[in-house]
C-alpha positions, 0 to 999 in steps of 0.5 A: 457550624460553618464547615458543616454548612459547607459540607451540606452545600457541597453534597447538594451540589454533588447530588445535582451534578450526579443527577445532571450526568444521569440525565445526560446519559439517559438522553444520549442513550435515548438518542442512540436507541432512536438512531438505531431504530431509524437505521433498522427501519431504513434497512427494513425498507431497503430489504424490500428493494433490489438495492441498498445504499451505503457510503464509501469509507473515508479511508479510501480517499487517499487511493482515490485521490491518487488515481484521479489526480495522477492515474488519469494524467499518466500515459500508461502502457503495460508489458509483461514477462514470465519469471521462472521461480525455480531459483526463488523457491530455492532461496526461500528453502535456504532461508527457511532451513536457516531459521530466517523468514523471507518472502517472495515479495521481499525478493521482488522488492530487492530485485526491483530496487537493484534494477531501478538503480541502473534505470534512472528513467524508472524513477523519473517523474514529470513536472509542469511544462516540459521539466522532469525530476529524477530521484537519486534514492530508491524507495520501494512502495507497495500496497498494504491491505489492513482492516479498519472499522471492519473494512479492508482498506488499502494503504501504501507502505514504503521502505527506504534504501531498499536496494541495500537491505538484506532479504530478512530485513525487507521481510521484517519491514513488510511484516511490520506493515502487515501486522503492526499497529496502524497508528504506531507506523508513521507512514500509515498514521500519516495516511489515516490523518491525511484521509480525514482532511477536507477534500479540497485541502487534501487534493490541493496538497497532492497537486502542489506536491506533484510540482515540488519534489521536496514536498512530494517526498514528504507525501510519498517517497516511493520511486516504484510501486508493487502490488501483489495479487498473486496470493489471492489467485490472480494470474496477472495484475496491471496497476495504475501509474501513480508512480512512473513504474508500477509492478503487478505480481501474479500467482506462481504456478507450474507451467510448461517451459522449453529449456535446453531443447527439452520440455520441463514443468517448472514454477513461473510467475507473470510479472507486469510493468505499468509505466508512464510513457511521458517519461519512460519509453517502451524500450527503456521499460523493456530493459528495466523489466528484463533486468528484474526478470534476470535478477529473479532468476538467479542474478540476484545471488550477487547482491545477497548472502545465501545461507549455506 
């Protein structure tokens, strides 16, 4: 008798809970419908105007913070060089014939990393007052565009010890940043979480990180930046100096070139170096870019294994 009473009471409690859940779901559905109707009404009103309002994605905050906090402070100058891509195209064909995938961006990262090892000014950053800090380890930094909630968002990828990695290893790392799950990639996951922090706290962390080298390495280890817009058809690209050295890559196209007293049509690419004159003067930047150009035109063969 007692057990039957308990079962009846529990059944009644279960029915009440089920009814309450259904009511809550109905209430939430009504709220969603009302919000959708409000949004629809707003879009209808805006469609009758010559403009409409929207909100910036919260995931762009990382890029905007770096531009506002560091890009504005830098005394940025730009220099450019045309790189003959004949040797690079030959290397791409060699790797392709051996069944290994290598990209122009991977070759660029290797060349810049090797050159930066010999140009410490390119990995030197300003500190408050008159002090500077030079990082000993070369870390490649590059922009990665990923889709988040249906919107293209720019992230910053990093490859440590990039001057020591092979071209296939660099290409594989780039591929993982381009196609891997965002939350499974530590650097991208960190930026996703960081973008959700309150604005004042996020900016305070970045400001303090610019003063303390070990904290900066926790936020951003890259000693140079690379932005490749050539794949989108841009002839040249000049990036902001969020690092002391930022390279912009243009499209590779056939161009008229003079070589050995004759006119030739050969593939070439415009490579731009944006640098911060607070820690690197124009002469140092020109030598840095010259070495990168030389490596891209064949000197890099001394630092890689070319498939036969």
